N, C-alpha and C positions, 0 to 999 in steps of 0.2 A: 254221499254217502254210502254204505258197501255197494250197494247197488250199483252206482256207478263205476266203482271200481271196477267190478267186473267188465258194466261194458267196456268201459275205456281199454283194460286189459283186453278183450277181446277185439277190439279194433286192431290193437296195435297189433295182436295174435292172426287175424286178419289178414293183415298188411304187409306180417311177413313172408304168411304162405302166398302171398300174391307175389313175392316177388322170390318165392323159391327158394326161402331159405328154410333149414332144417331145422332151428334154433327154436326153441320153446320160448316163450319168452320169460319162464320164471324158474327159478329156482328150484331144488327141490327144498322138503321142510325134515327136521330129524328130530325123534321126540330124543331127548336125556332124559324122560321118565320113563318108558317102553318098556311094559313087563317082559316083551317077547328080547331076551337079551341080542341075542343071535340075527333077528330082524333089525333091531337097531343098528349092530355092526355091518351088516352086512346093505342098508341105506345107506352109513357116514362114508361107508369104502366107496359106493358110487359115487357119492356129491362128491367127497375130493378126487377123485380119478377126472370125473369128468367136467366139471364143475370150479375148483377150489374155493366154493362158495352156496351155504346152505340157510335157510330159516331153522334156527333152534327153539324147538317147545319144550314145553314140561320142564323147562329150566328150577322152577321153585323158588323165585322169588317174586315177593307178593307184587300185585301192577298196582297197586296204590302206591307203594313205595316208588315203585319207577319213574310213576308221575311227580314224585315229590322231589325226586333226582332229577330232573326234567325241567321241575321249577325253579329251584335254586342253585342251578347251571342260569336261567333264563336270569335271572334277581342279582346273580355276581355282574353278567354282562350289560345289564343294563347301571354298575355303577362310575364316573365319571373314567375317561382315557386316563386322568389326572393320579387316583385313585389306584388302579389298578397296574399303572407300570411301577409302583411299588412293592408290588409283590408276587417278585421271580426272582431265580438262581440263577443266574448263567451257565454256571460251573455244573451243577447237578440236572441241569436242562430242567428245573421244575415254576411251575405257576405259573404266571400273566405272558402270553406272546402274542405281539402285536398284529395288527392286519398285515400282510405278505409281508411277514419276519421269516414263514415258511415259501422256498419255491420246493414244490415234490418234483418235478420234473424240468430242469433246467435248462436242457439242451432246445427247448419247445415254448418254454414261457416267457413273457418278453416282463410279463411282473409277475410279483408275492400271490400266493395262493388268498383269495379276498375271502379270509376267515382270521379270528382270533382267535385264542385256546389257552387253557388254565391246565398244564401240567399238574397232578395227582400223584404222588410215588409211595411209598412205605419211611413213615417215619423213622432217622434213624438219629439221634439226639448226637452231639459233636463229641461229648464225651464218653460216649457208648467206645466198649471195644471193634465197634461192627463200623464205627467211620470209615467212611473211602472215598471222598467225591473221585478221585481215580476211576473206580467203579460204580458211578453216581446212587453214592452208596450216602445218605445224610438227611439234614432236616427239612422236613416240608412248609416251605411258607405258606402264611394263609393270611387272611384279610384279618385286620386286629380292628378294633376300637379305633386306635389311632390311623390307619389308613382308611377307613371307611365308617364317614356315621352313616346314620341309616338304615345296618345293612343287619339283619341276625349272623352275627361270623359265628357263635355257636352251632344254631341250626345249622348254616353251610359246612363247615368242618366236620358237625358229629353225621349230617348224609352221607358225606362223600368218604368217611372212614369208615359208615358201616356199609355202603356198596364197593367199598373196596371189598371189605369181607366175604361181603356174599357175591360178588365176580368172581374172585378168587377162587371159591368154593365150587362154583360152576364151571368153572375153566379145568380146575385139576379136574372132576370127574370127567370132562371131556378129554379129557387128553391120557385119562385113561382108556374110555372108548377108544381111542381113536388107535393108542399100542395094540386093542386086540383088532383094529378095522386091517391093521398095518401085517401085524403074523406074526407078534411075538405077543411076550406075556404083559397083562393088562398093569404090574407095577414096575416096566422097564423104565420108564421115563421119572417116577416118583421123585429120585434123590435129584436129579433137573431142574425139580418144581419143590423143592425143599425150604429154596432160598432163592423164587422166582425173580425175574426182574418184571416187575408188573407195573403199568402206569394205564390211570383213568384220564383220558383229555378231553376234557369240558372242550366242544367247537362252536360258534355262532358265525355263518355264514351272513353276508351284508347282502342288501338287495342287487348288488350290481352285476349285470347281466354277463354272465361267460359269452365270452367271441372265439372259442377254439381259431379261427381262423386269426385273429390279432396278436394267439399266446395267451388269450387272458380267461383262466378257468379258477373255477372254486376253489379247486384242490388238484394240481396238476397226477396225471398218470404216476402210478406208483404203485409197487406191490407189498406190501409189511415186512418188518424186519423179522419178526420175532416167530413163537408155533401158532398162537390161532389169537383172533380178534374178534373179542365181541362186543358187535356198536348196537346200539339204539337209537333210536332216529323218533325225530317226531313227526307227522303224517307228510309233510312234504316231500318231495322227489326230488332227484338229484342224481342219487349212487349209480354209477354204469360200470359193467366190466366188460371185459376184453375177450370176448371169446375163443376156443378152440379156431373156429373159422374165420379169426381175423375181421370181428365187429364189434359194436360196443353193442350191449344194451341196456334197459332201465332193468332198474332193482327195486319193483314197488315197492312205500316201506309196509310193513305190518305191526300193528299195535300190538303189544304186549312181547313179541317175538324177541328173539334175538337175531340181527343179519351176523354170519360168523364166516368170516374168512380166513385161509391157511396164511402162515408165512413162508421167509423164505427157507430159516432154519428145518421146519418139519418135510418142504420142498428137497432139500439137502441129504435130510435122515435118509426117506425116502429113494434117492437118485431123481429126482421130477417124476417120480410116481403118482403123489400126491401134490396139486397144484400148487402155488403162492403166485394165483391169478392178480395181472395188472387191474387196478377201479381208476376211477376221476368222480370229480363231483362237478357236474354243470347246474348253477344256479338262473334262475329267470328273474325280472324284477317282480314278479309277481309275491313274494314274500321273503322274510330271512327266512334263513333255516335253524336247526340245533340237533346237536347229533352226538354221541358222546362215546367212544372207543374207548374199549377198554382190552388195551396188548399185554397178553402174557408169555412171556420169554425166558427162555431156560434158565438160569443162575449165569452169573458174571463168566467163569471161566470153562463153563461147559463145553467140550471137546464135542463139537459133530463133524458128523463124519458118515458117510455113507453106511447105513444098516447091514449085516450080513444076510438078511433074507430077499433086501435090496438088491444087491451085486451080486456079478457072477462074471467070469470071461467072457459072456457073448455079452454082462451090459457091466461096463468096468463103469468105476464111480465119475460121474461127470465133471463132481467140485473137488477141490483141494479141498482138505481137511480144517477149518477156521474154528474159533470159537466165537459164542452167543457174542461175547463183550464186546470182541475187536469187531464184527461184522454189524452191532446196531451205533457203534461210535463213529467208524467209517461213515456209516451211511447220515446222523448228523450231522458231521462233518459239510457235508456233501449240500444241505436240504436247510437248516440253517445256521441264519447268518448272523443270530446273536450269542450262539454258542462257542462258551470255550472251553474246553476240559482239560480238568486238571492231567498234564501231562505228565508231570513226576514222576 
């Protein structure tokens, strides 16, 4: 229960203090619905500068619905592998990805991540004027009665589509708060997120023991590629972040709160003021772990270059300008063995 969790984290903290580490074990918490907007902006800014990770409370999504999202994810992964393999699109990087298909830290890992996944993005029909596989815009593959018997396809699809909408709404509000914390107008990024690259990723980690010395990771060390990630997790630990002091610390699961981290696009926009923090997942043989990141990224063609408020003669731009889509495609090519982009 919670008492044990507190004691356990106290133990970790005491251990940390004994070794003279100034790092507290826990990342800060930001309230999205804080009535005192200035306080919310300040707490967000501190979290972004010092950690690049925080818990998000006051997000307004019904907690029973979040449990349903986790349950539907688990039910999907319980399907036979032969069924799951039918539900994928390697051009759009949607649908199912098998165990070890992704290798997030190729220089260090001796095998792929010990996780399987399912990508859910915005559905764009093939006859739609928006259809453009080269920009990852196309149909979402879903389980169907033909591919998955004894599985409530309609409930699964409805749950994920609703979650996509609700998570998008939370992420958009958070981006507006981020704008204020950077010191630009609240609506500065609105246009870049009118048609965001947004994707839910259902993840299931096996019970395989992570052995970093042997290059075996549940999820290799990486930073996220976009603007922000909203992460839902079950009660199993495993997530670790790489601190400014160069050490890995655990981020304990907190029920009903999101764990939010910043991505590369936000780090580039702020010229490194806000941190896109490296993170990884280590699992033990105790239990399988389920988590659901929601990746929220600027529209494909958004140019991402240092904001005027974040660079100066003394502090010139650290990165060349890029576009959101190019950065994402480059990263997918480096990490996904199945990905076959439409380069036409």
